[in-house]
N, C-alpha and C positions, 0 to 999 in steps of 0.2 A: 530552501530546504536542502538543496544539493550540498552546500558548504557545511551545513549542520551534520549531514550524513557522513561526509568525508571526515569530519572531526571525531565522529564516533567509531570510525573503522579501526580495527586492531592492527592493520598492516598496510602496506603500500599497494598500489594498483598492480595487476588487475585484481579487483575485489571479488570475493565470494558472494554470490547472489543471496545466499542465506543471511549473511551479515548485513546486506543492504535492506532486506525485509525487516530484520530486527531493529536496525537503526531508524528506518522510516516509521515503524510501528511505535517505537519509543518516542519519537518526536511528535507523532500524532496524539499519543496519549498524554504527553505533557501539555500540548496545546488544547486538546479537547478530551479531558479525562472520562467523560461520559459516553464517548463515541464507541460504537461496537463495530469492529472491523474484522473481516476474515480475509486472509491472503490465500490465493489459489494459484495453482500451476495449471495451465491450459493445455489440454491434449485434444486438439480438434474441437468437437462440440462439448466435451466434458471438462468441467472445472473441478479440480481436485483440491480440497482443503489442505493447506500446508502449515498455516500458523494463524493465531489470533483467537478471537472470541469463539468459545465453544458452547456458550449458553444457548437455550432455545432461540432459534432465529426468527426473523421477521418473515411474514408471508409475502412481503413486497420489498425486498432489499434493493438498493441501488447497486447495479452491477457495472463495474468499470474495468474495461480492458486497458492495461497499462502498456503492453506491447504484445507481440505475437505469442509469448510464453507465459505471461503473468497477468493477474488481475486481482481485483479486490471486490468484496461485497461490503456495503455499509448498511447495517440493519436498521439504524435509526438516523438516517440522513435528515430527517425532519427537524432535528435539533440545530441544523446548520442553515444559515441563510444561503440563497442561491449563489451569491458572490463568494462566500466561504467555500462552498462545495466546488465551484469552478476553480478557485485558487488551489485547493487540495489536489484536484485532478491534474491541473497543469504542473504543479510541483512534482507529483509522483511520476508523471510521464517523463519528466526531465531526468528523474533518477533511474528510470527503467527504459532507456532507449533500446531499440532492437540491436544496436551495436553494444559492445562491452562498456560498462560504466568506467569512466576515467577520472 
């Protein structure tokens, strides 16, 4: 996914984190069009919605911390196999290291 994200970026490093969210979201929606994902900025214990699905949310979303500042909620993770979910988590964490994306 990291190379796909770089291909979608409008400029050269260092990349704007908002553009990384948009590129990752686009890739996820191309791979899994029915997936409902909400991107969040993490402020301590509070996760603040910044992008993604705004429809009524699940009572039991999968909450994934990508790094110390960003995370996602997947409202319908049940459509994924456990292997697919693990692959998505691994790829997204590679795109959101605690150090700047290069």
